[in-house]
N, C-alpha and C positions, 0 to 999 in steps of 0.2 A: 419476593417483592409484595408490597401491599400498596393500599391506595396513597400511601404518602411520597411514593416514588415520583417525582417529576419526569425523569428520564433514565433510561439505561443506555450508555454509551460502551462501545467496543469496537476493537480491530476484528477484522474478518481474517487476517493473518497477522499473528504475534511476532514483533520484531526480535524478541530475546531467544524464540526458538524456531523460527519460520513455520511453526505449526498452523494450519488452517483451523479456525474455530468451527467446532462442530455444535450441532443443538440449537442453531440460531432460530430454526422455526418454532421451538419451544418457548424461547424467550420472547419472540413475537406474539405468540399466542397470549403469553401471560401478560404482556404488555397492553395487547388489546382489551383483556379483561379488565384490568386495573386502569384504562385510561391513561396509559403511559407512553410518553413518546419513546421510540428506539431509533438511536443515531448507529450508524455502521460506518466505520472508517474503513474503506477500501483500497487505501494508498498502497499496500504492498500485495494486493490482488490484481488490480486492473493491467490488462493486457499479458498476464502471466499465468493466473489461474482462472478457468472459466468461472463466470457467475450468471445466474438467471434469477432475477427476483420472483416471477411467477411460480417457477418449478420449485424452488426453494422455500415459498410461502412467505415472502419478505416483502411484499407490496406495501404493507402498510408502514416501512420503515423509511425513515431518513436515511440517505446515503450521501458520504463525502469522499473525495478523493481528488486526485489531480495528475497531471502529465509528466512531473518532473522525473519519475523513475522510468518503469517499464514502456510507457508510452512515447518516452524520449521527445516530448513536447517542448523541454526546457522550462525555466522558470516563470512563475506568475501565471499559471494556468491549473485552475482548480474548478470544482463545481459543488452544488448543494442539489441533491434530488429530493423532492418533497412527495409524499403521498398526494394522492389526488383529492382526497377529502381535508387536506390540511387546513384548519381554521386559524390558526396562530397568527398573532399580531405581535412582532418583536418591537421591544421597547427602545432599543438602539440600532438605528439605519441610516441610511444615507439617502440623497435625492433620487438615487437610480432605483429605489424600492417604490417609488410612486411614479416613474417615468412614463409608464403606460396609462396613467390616470391624472397627468397634469392638468388637462382641461377640466377635469372635475373637481380638482383640488378646492378644498373650502379653508377660508383665512383660519390659522389656528388648529388645524387638524391634519393628520396624515391620512392621504388617500392611498392605502396599500394596494400594491398591484396584484395580480393572480398568482398563486403557486409559489415558486421558488423566487420569483422576483421582489417578493416582500421583503426578503432577507438581504437584499442586495445594498451594497455601501455607497460611496461616492464615486465620482468620475476615476477611472483606472486607465492603465496602459494597455491597449488591446493587441499589443504587437505579437503576443504570444499565440493568439488565435489564428494569425497568419501563418505562422510556423507550423501550428497544430494541423491545419488544413492540407497543407503540403506533406507533412509527415504521413499522414493517415491515408493520402492518396499514394504515396510511396509503398506503404503496408500492402495496399491494394494491389497495386502493379506487382509487387514482387510475391504476391501470393501467401504473406505472413498472416496466415488465419489464426484465429483463436486456439484451434486444436493443434496446429502445427507448432506455434509457440510454446504450448504446454507441453508438447511432446519433447521439443529441442530443451526446454528448461529442465525437465524431469531427468532427461539422459545426462544434462551437465551436472546438475546436483548430485546425482548418483555416481558420476564419475569422480567427482571431489569427494563424496563420502568413502568410496571404496579406497582411492588413494590416500585419504587420512588415516583410515583404518590400517592400511599397510605400512605406515610409517611406526607404528605402535609406540607413540610417544607417551610421557608419564601423565597419566590422568590428573594429577595434582597441578600439573602445569598447564595442560589444555586438554578439554576433553569435547565431544560433539553431544547434543541432545540425542536421545535415543526416540526418534519419531519414524514411523514408517514412510517410506518415500512417498506414498500415494496422499499423506497428510502433510507434505511439505511444501512450501511456496516456492518463491524463485530465488533463494540463497541458502547458503549453508550457515547455520550459526554454530559457533564454537565457543566455549566458556572457558575464560583463563584469568586469573588474578593479575596477569600482566598484559591484559588485552590492548591497552594503549601503547605499550612498549612494543609489543609484536606488531602492531600496526605500523610503527615508524621504521621496525627493522625491515618489514616488507616493502615499506616505501622506497628504503635505500637501495632496495633491488629491483625497483620498477613495478612493483605489485601493488595495486591499490586495493585497499580494504577499508573498512568501517570498524570502528570501535567505540562502543558506547557502555561505560561501567566495566562490567567483567565479560562483556560479550564482544567477540570478534566476528565480523561477518564478511562472506566471501559471496559476491553476486554476480555470475556470469552473464553474459549477454548472448544473444544469438549469432553476433560476429566473432565470439570467442571460439577458438579450435581447441579440441581435445589436447593438443599439444601444449597450447598455452595454459590450460588448467592443469596439468602435470608439472609444468614448471613452476606454478604458483605452489603446488603442494611441495616440490622440492625446496622452493624459496622458504616456506613455512618451516620445513624441518631445520634448515640453516639458521633461521632465526630464533628458534627454540634453542637449539645447541649454543647460539651466540649469547643469549640472555642467561 
């Protein structure tokens, strides 16, 4: 990195391997040194892999994420967290960006609001926020803490890994990334040149998975039992044999 870099953008958990990014504090330090913005995409981390910006030395970073995945908030709910000393003034924005400053708005100029609000767009549908409030209350009532969710996720992913390895499938057909369990996020990533075909074959068996390019992803949730995970792996073996 040098002074020509305007921004560094990275995921904190990589979708193609499920690996948790390491060394981000070093990236943050380099960004601070060169006056470069750091944007972290935490979509695959929220509510499944604990994160503390102060403890990880990432308070100077912008952070984006949303509730569609592990937070179970449904569609249309996402956020942008800005560092407290942010002075950026976005070129493209909407009237919500100056909502808090409407009284002070001058003709022909944008009166940017404080911190993250200055990046806001125009009027949007807030329905998902009401669902989010109910879901987070449910998580609290059920005692679904960050630590418990992480423990559950690690148990489930390891269960899938062990079951997959036991199938002893042809690695030319399908293989898993060799990442230590403590460095894995909330899903199991498998590589296959026929990932899309395998996803379709699994769907015919009532097993839902995600395929992008050569990556097949299995993402268990807290309400999934070990027996269901075993059935998913058995279904994968059938799907591979079918193809």
